[in-house]
Structure formats: C-alpha cells, structure tokens
C-alpha positions in Angstrom: -34.7 -43.8 -28.3 -32.9 -42.3 -31.3 -34.7 -42.6 -34.6 -33.8 -45.9 -36.2 -30.6 -46.1 -38.2 -31.3 -48.5 -41.0 -28.9 -51.2 -42.1 -29.9 -50.6 -45.8 -31.4 -47.7 -47.7 -32.2 -47.1 -51.4 -30.1 -44.4 -53.1 -32.1 -42.6 -55.8 -31.2 -39.3 -57.3 -33.9 -36.8 -58.4 -32.3 -36.9 -61.9 -32.8 -40.7 -62.0 -36.5 -40.3 -61.2 -36.9 -37.5 -63.8 -35.1 -39.4 -66.6 -37.1 -42.6 -65.8 -40.3 -40.6 -66.2 -39.1 -39.5 -69.7 -38.4 -43.0 -70.7 -41.8 -44.2 -69.3 -43.6 -41.6 -71.4 -41.4 -42.1 -74.5 -43.3 -45.2 -75.8 -40.2 -47.3 -75.8 -39.5 -49.0 -72.4 -37.9 -52.3 -73.4 -34.3 -53.0 -74.1 -33.0 -50.2 -76.2 -30.5 -47.3 -76.4 -30.5 -46.6 -72.7 -29.3 -50.2 -72.0 -26.4 -49.8 -74.5 -25.6 -46.4 -72.9 -25.6 -47.8 -69.4 -23.3 -50.7 -70.4 -20.9 -48.2 -72.0 -21.0 -46.0 -68.9 -20.3 -49.0 -66.7 -17.3 -49.9 -68.8 -16.0 -46.4 -68.4 -16.4 -46.6 -64.6 -14.7 -50.0 -64.3 -12.0 -49.5 -67.0 -8.8 -51.3 -66.1 -5.6 -51.0 -68.0 -4.8 -54.7 -67.5 -7.7 -56.3 -69.3 -10.4 -55.4 -71.8 -13.9 -56.4 -70.8 -17.5 -56.4 -72.1 -20.5 -55.7 -69.8 -23.8 -57.5 -70.5 -26.6 -56.1 -68.4 -29.4 -58.4 -67.1 -32.6 -58.1 -65.1 -30.7 -59.4 -62.0 -27.3 -60.7 -61.0 -29.0 -64.0 -60.4 -30.0 -64.1 -64.1 -26.4 -63.2 -65.1 -25.0 -66.1 -63.1 -27.6 -68.5 -64.4 -26.9 -67.5 -68.0 -23.2 -67.8 -67.4 -23.3 -71.3 -66.1 -25.8 -72.3 -68.8 -23.6 -71.0 -71.5 -20.5 -72.7 -70.2 -22.4 -75.9 -70.1 -23.8 -75.6 -73.6 -22.0 -77.6 -76.4 -23.5 -75.4 -79.0 -22.1 -72.2 -77.4 -18.7 -74.0 -77.3 -18.6 -74.9 -80.9 -20.2 -71.7 -82.3 -18.3 -69.1 -80.3 -15.1 -70.8 -79.2 -13.3 -72.4 -82.2 -10.1 -72.3 -80.2 -11.5 -73.4 -76.9 -11.7 -77.1 -77.0 -8.0 -77.5 -76.3 -7.4 -74.4 -74.2 -10.5 -74.2 -72.0 -11.9 -77.5 -71.0 -14.3 -75.9 -68.5 -16.4 -75.2 -71.6 -19.0 -78.0 -72.2 -19.5 -78.7 -68.5 -21.4 -81.8 -67.6 -23.2 -83.2 -64.6 -20.0 -84.5 -63.1 -18.4 -81.0 -63.2 -17.8 -79.7 -59.8 -18.1 -76.0 -58.7 -16.4 -75.1 -55.4 -18.3 -72.2 -53.6 -18.9 -70.5 -50.3 -22.0 -71.2 -48.2 -21.8 -67.8 -46.6 -23.5 -65.7 -49.3 -26.9 -64.9 -50.8 -28.5 -68.0 -52.2 -28.3 -66.2 -55.6 -24.6 -67.3 -55.7 -25.3 -71.0 -55.4 -28.7 -71.8 -56.7 -27.8 -71.1 -60.4 -25.1 -73.8 -60.0 -27.6 -76.4 -58.9 -30.3 -75.3 -61.5 -27.7 -76.0 -64.2 -27.1 -79.5 -63.0 -23.6 -78.9 -61.8 -22.2 -80.4 -58.6 -21.8 -77.9 -55.8 -19.0 -78.4 -53.3 -18.8 -76.3 -50.2 -15.6 -74.7 -49.0 -15.1 -73.3 -45.5 -14.7 -69.6 -44.8 -11.9 -67.4 -43.5 -13.1 -66.1 -40.1 -10.9 -63.0 -40.4 -12.6 -61.8 -43.6 -15.9 -63.9 -44.1 -14.6 -64.7 -47.6 -14.1 -68.2 -48.8 -11.1 -69.9 -47.3 -8.4 -70.4 -49.8 -6.9 -73.2 -47.8 -10.3 -75.0 -47.9 -10.5 -74.5 -51.6 -7.0 -76.1 -52.1 -8.2 -79.1 -50.0 -11.4 -79.5 -52.1 -10.0 -79.3 -55.6 -9.9 -82.6 -57.5 -9.8 -83.8 -61.2 -13.6 -83.0 -61.5 -13.2 -79.4 -60.4 -14.1 -77.0 -63.2 -15.0 -73.8 -61.5 -14.2 -71.9 -58.3 -16.9 -69.3 -57.4 -15.9 -66.7 -54.9 -17.8 -63.9 -53.1 -16.0 -60.7 -51.9 -17.9 -60.6 -48.6 -19.1 -57.1 -47.7 -16.9 -55.7 -50.5 -13.6 -57.0 -49.0 -11.5 -58.6 -51.8 -10.4 -62.1 -51.8 -6.6 -62.5 -52.1 -6.7 -63.0 -55.9 -2.9 -63.7 -56.3 -3.0 -66.5 -53.7 -6.2 -67.9 -55.3 -4.6 -67.8 -58.8 -1.6 -69.6 -57.4 -3.7 -72.4 -55.9 -5.7 -72.8 -59.1 -2.7 -72.9 -61.4 -1.0 -75.5 -59.2 -4.1 -77.7 -59.2 -4.3 -77.4 -63.0 -0.8 -78.7 -63.3 -1.5 -81.5 -60.9 -4.7 -82.7 -62.6 -3.9 -81.6 -66.1 -7.0 -79.6 -66.4 -8.3 -76.0 -66.6 -10.2 -74.4 -63.8 -12.3 -71.2 -64.2 -12.7 -68.5 -61.5 -16.0 -66.7 -61.3 -16.2 -63.7 -59.1 -19.6 -62.8 -57.5 -19.2 -59.1 -56.9 -22.7 -58.4 -55.6 -21.2 -56.8 -52.5 -18.2 -55.3 -54.2 -19.2 -52.5 -56.6 -16.1 -50.2 -56.5 -13.9 -52.5 -54.4 -10.3 -52.7 -55.6 -7.5 -55.3 -55.5 -4.0 -53.9 -56.2 -5.7 -50.7 -57.4 -7.7 -52.5 -60.0 -11.5 -52.9 -59.9 -12.6 -56.2 -58.4 -14.2 -58.4 -61.0 -12.2 -56.9 -63.9 -8.8 -58.6 -63.8 -9.3 -61.5 -66.1 -12.2 -63.6 -64.7 -15.9 -63.7 -65.4 -17.7 -61.6 -62.8 -21.3 -60.8 -61.9 -22.6 -57.6 -60.2 -25.9 -56.7 -58.6 -27.7 -53.4 -59.1 -30.6 -54.5 -56.9 -32.5 -52.0 -54.8 -30.1 -51.7 -51.8 -26.8 -52.1 -53.5 -24.3 -49.2 -53.9 -25.8 -48.4 -57.3 -29.4 -49.4 -58.0 -31.4 -49.8 -61.2 -34.4 -50.7 -59.0 -33.5 -54.3 -59.9 -30.8 -55.6 -62.2 -27.3 -56.8 -62.6 -24.6 -57.5 -65.1 -22.0 -59.9 -66.3 -18.4 -58.9 -66.9 -16.8 -61.0 -69.7 -13.2 -61.0 -70.7 -14.0 -62.9 -73.9 -15.4 -60.9 -76.7 -17.0 -63.8 -78.5 -18.6 -65.0 -75.4 -20.0 -61.5 -74.9 -21.6 -61.7 -78.4 -23.2 -65.0 -77.5 -24.5 -63.6 -74.1 -26.2 -60.7 -75.8 -28.2 -63.2 -77.8 -28.8 -65.6 -75.0 -30.2 -63.0 -72.6 -33.0 -62.3 -75.1 -34.3 -65.7 -76.1 -31.4 -66.2 -78.5 -32.7 -63.6 -80.9 -30.2 -61.3 -82.7 -31.7 -57.9 -82.2 -29.1 -56.0 -84.3 -29.2 -57.9 -87.6 -31.7 -56.4 -90.1 -34.9 -58.5 -90.7 -37.2 -58.9 -93.6 -40.0 -58.6 -91.1 -39.3 -56.1 -88.4 -41.1 -58.0 -85.7 -40.6 -61.6 -86.7 -37.3 -63.2 -85.7 -34.9 -65.1 -88.0 -33.4 -68.5 -87.2 -32.4 -68.9 -83.5 -29.2 -71.0 -83.3 -28.8 -70.7 -79.5 -32.0 -71.0 -77.4 -31.9 -68.3 -74.6 -33.8 -66.7 -71.8 -35.6 -63.5 -71.0 -32.9 -62.0 -68.9 -32.4 -58.6 -70.5 -32.4 -55.2 -68.7 -34.9 -52.6 -70.0 -34.4 -48.9 -70.7 -36.3 -47.8 -67.5 -33.9 -49.7 -65.3 -31.0 -48.6 -67.4 -31.7 -44.9 -67.3 -32.0 -45.0 -63.5 -28.6 -46.7 -63.5 -27.1 -44.1 -65.8 -28.1 -41.3 -63.4 -27.2 -43.1 -60.1 -23.8 -44.2 -61.5 -22.8 -40.5 -61.6 -22.8 -40.6 -57.8 -21.0 -43.9 -57.5 -17.7 -42.5 -56.2 -19.5 -40.3 -53.7 -21.5 -43.2 -52.4 -18.6 -45.5 -52.1 -16.4 -42.9 -50.4 -19.1 -42.3 -47.7 -19.3 -46.1 -47.0 -15.5 -46.2 -46.7 -15.3 -43.1 -44.4 -17.8 -44.6 -42.0 -16.0 -48.0 -42.1 -12.7 -46.3 -41.3 -14.2 -44.6 -38.3 -15.4 -48.0 -37.0 -12.0 -49.6 -37.7 -10.3 -46.9 -35.6 -12.9 -46.4 -32.9 -13.9 -50.0 -32.2 -10.4 -51.3 -32.0 -9.7 -53.1 -28.8 -13.4 -52.8 -27.7 -14.2 -55.6 -25.2 -16.4 -58.3 -26.7 -15.8 -57.1 -30.3 -13.5 -58.7 -32.9 -12.9 -56.6 -36.0 -12.3 -58.3 -39.4 -9.2 -57.8 -41.5 -9.4 -54.3 -43.0 -5.9 -53.0 -43.5 -4.3 -55.2 -46.2 -2.3 -53.0 -48.5 -3.6 -54.7 -51.7 -7.3 -54.6 -50.7 -9.7 -51.7 -50.8 -13.3 -52.5 -49.7 -16.4 -50.6 -50.9 -17.9 -51.7 -47.6 -21.4 -52.6 -48.7 -21.5 -54.4 -45.3 -19.6 -53.7 -42.1 -19.3 -57.0 -40.3 -18.2 -57.5 -36.7 -17.8 -60.6 -34.6 -19.3 -60.1 -31.1 -19.7 -62.1 -27.9 -23.3 -62.9 -27.0 -24.7 -61.8 -30.3 -28.3 -62.2 -29.3 -28.0 -59.7 -26.5 -25.8 -57.4 -28.7 -28.6 -57.3 -31.3 -31.2 -56.7 -28.6 -29.2 -53.8 -27.2 -28.7 -52.3 -30.6 -32.4 -52.6 -31.4 -33.2 -50.8 -28.1 -30.9 -48.0 -29.2 -32.6 -47.8 -32.6 -29.6 -49.4 -34.5 -30.6 -51.9 -37.1 -28.4 -55.1 -37.3 -28.5 -58.4 -39.1 -26.4 -61.3 -40.2 -27.7 -60.5 -43.7 -27.2 -63.9 -45.3 -27.9 -67.3 -43.8 -25.5 -70.1 -44.5 -26.6 -71.8 -47.7 -25.6 -75.3 -46.8 -28.3 -75.9 -44.2 -31.4 -75.2 -46.3 -33.7 -78.2 -46.5 -34.3 -77.7 -50.2 -30.8 -79.0 -50.9 -31.9 -82.6 -50.1 -32.8 -83.3 -53.7 -29.4 -82.1 -55.1 -26.0 -83.8 -55.1 -24.6 -81.6 -52.3 -22.6 -83.2 -49.6 -23.2 -81.7 -46.1 -19.5 -81.2 -45.2 -18.4 -80.1 -41.8 -17.1 -76.5 -42.0 -15.4 -75.7 -38.7 -14.8 -72.0 -39.3 -18.3 -71.4 -40.5 -19.7 -73.3 -37.5 -18.1 -70.8 -35.2 -18.6 -67.6 -37.2 -22.4 -68.0 -37.7 -22.8 -67.7 -34.0 -21.0 -64.4 -33.5 -21.1 -62.4 -36.8 -23.3 -59.4 -37.2 -23.5 -56.3 -39.5 -24.0 -52.7 -38.4 -25.1 -49.7 -40.5 -22.2 -48.3 -42.6 -23.8 -46.8 -45.8 -24.1 -43.3 -47.3 -27.1 -42.5 -45.2 -25.2 -42.9 -41.9 -24.1 -39.5 -40.7 -21.0 -38.6 -38.7 -23.3 -38.2 -35.7 -24.8 -41.6 -36.3 -21.4 -43.5 -36.4 -20.4 -41.8 -33.2 -23.7 -42.8 -31.6 -23.3 -46.4 -32.9 -19.7 -46.7 -31.5 -20.8 -45.2 -28.2 -23.7 -47.6 -28.0 -21.4 -50.6 -28.7 -18.8 -49.4 -26.2 -21.4 -49.0 -23.5 -21.8 -52.8 -23.4 -24.6 -55.3 -23.8 
C-alpha cells in the first residue's frame, strides 16, 4: 500500500517558526504590533478596487462570527456607531424575531453563533451541483422577518453573488426591508468572483486561519468589514470593550467601557506566524488549483463519479476541498482507504444535531441535501499532494470500487 495521502496538512514555513520564537522570547506576546501588521498585510493581499475594507483579526473565525452577530444585535452599537443607520439599515438592532437564512452543509461554526445570539435560524437547501446554498431555496424562505442571509462558499467555490444580490434586492422591495448578506469564507481564502476576492465585494465576511486552512496562524480568523465605523467598534468589542489606543492616566487600568465586549483578539504569536505564511499564499492556492484542474480533466466521464460545477467563467475556486459525488460511497471510501488515500465528507449536516431541540429551529425537509449527503466525499487536493499522488488517486478511482 502506498504511504497515506492525507486529506489535510498544516503548512508552516521555517520563517514562521523562527519569527514566532522571537516573539515568544520578546516579553510581549499579547495583542500588539504584529497583530496590526498582519491585518495590514491581509488588506494588501485582499485589496479590491471596488470596495474599501477593514480587517479585524480574532482568535477564531467562530469568534469573528459571534462578535458580528452580537454587534448587529446591540442597540448601543447601533446608536453609538451608526448615526445614519436607523433609516438605511434596519438589520441593525436585531431581535429574537429576526431570521437568518443559512446552509446546514457547513461547519457548525457557521450556524451556532446565530443561535447563541438568540436569532432564529432558517435552513435553506443546497445546490447539488456546487454544494453551496441553493439560491432558489433562499428565495422561497425569505419573508418579512428575514434580516440576514448567511452563505458559505463550499470548498472555495464561489456562490453566484450577482444572482443572490438580485434575489435579496427583490425581496427588500417586496417586504420593504433591508437584508444583510454575510459571507462565511472559511473555505475560500483566495477564491475569486469576477476577478475580485471573495468576501471583499461589499458584504461582511469572516475567514478562518485555523490549523489546516490555506493560511494558518495555528488558530485564528478575521472579520472583513465594509463599514469603517463598525470596524472601530469591533476593535473595541474583541477586547472586552476596552480602547487600547487612547492614552490612560493609569497605563494598566482601563477607562470607562461604553460597549461591553469579549476576549476574542488575536495575539502577536499567532499574527507573526500568519505574516510569514501569508507570503506563500499564492503558491499554496495555485498548487491546490493545479491539482483540482487535473481531477477536473482526468475524472471527467468516469463511471460512478459525478463532478461538481467547476468551469463557470465568473468563479475561481481556491479548492480548500475537492468534492465528488460517487455511487456506493461506503465502498468507495473503503477502497480509497485500502489504497492509502484519505477521504471524508468533512462536515456533517448541521440540521440533524440533537442539540438543536432547545432552539427555535424548524426541521425542514431539504430534498437536495437528503440526496447529496449519501454520495458526497472529498479527496486530497492540497499543496502537499504531488503530481505523482494525483495520478495515483485518479488511477485508484478509475480502477473501480
């Protein structure tokens, strides 16, 4: 048997380890100058000409999402940082009747922050050709209580943002409301829609820099904000609500805290690892894409295999995952395991977890998801997968199961 080809692997440069050691020995390992530098470097990487953004790093993407929903729900945040917002953005000041439409095919980190903030979670079905949220299902679920649509770019493949925007704007006119789009880009670091970076075209977005993502900070994530005043508030909220930049009469003792916050900040150790690994981002992403393209070409028309959509002219995936639909998935995974090829569905559907019984979540029938969860599977595609490996994986699949 060939040595196992893993589904995930941590990318860590020698420079990242060396620079982290310097920070560890510097005597300053909390949130400091390296965090600010990392945020600046990320902005440089994601810079779009269409929209100006701020990036607020956190200790995880889950924290970034929890903070975002909490701030949108907070009346104090509304009045303090959005003097113009009450008339223009009625998704601010969310309440317990506010509905958030989301996909159940994702990491639970996408959906649990919605519930923890007391919002009503509404499931939409998925598109079986992409594994992304179904836009037709979204359109059928929107009502006058809908305040947010949360989307996930599954595996890095972008949602059709133009079509989504059209659906949302039409619903806003119908119900005389405003609906916010939040993009969960945990899979999509470096993905592009119409040549613009996913997550940076006008919506709030969250990204993960957890261990096995394209770029890791060991653990961490960040929020992309298109609203400058919201960004100022978020920098306070991620650190208990304390203003770390305003001079104090007592260097250690905080001043008044007008907005109570969390301990969600990133530290300099994580940040300096991110700074160094980010330098290799394009190389990492391009390797994922080359491997995926080989699969797209070589597995086409393979018996028992259905490829997902991959050739839309407006969409460029960073391919954090490469997902197939296969007949007799159990035997497929058994055969791949025997060949030393790691496979997984990666994320269980969120809508079937028993812990949901205490929340106001309706267990809707989602016909596409019902079918897809029985035949979807992910195969190795990352930077560690060599040209020899992808040939071996393709040959192993073509030999049958």
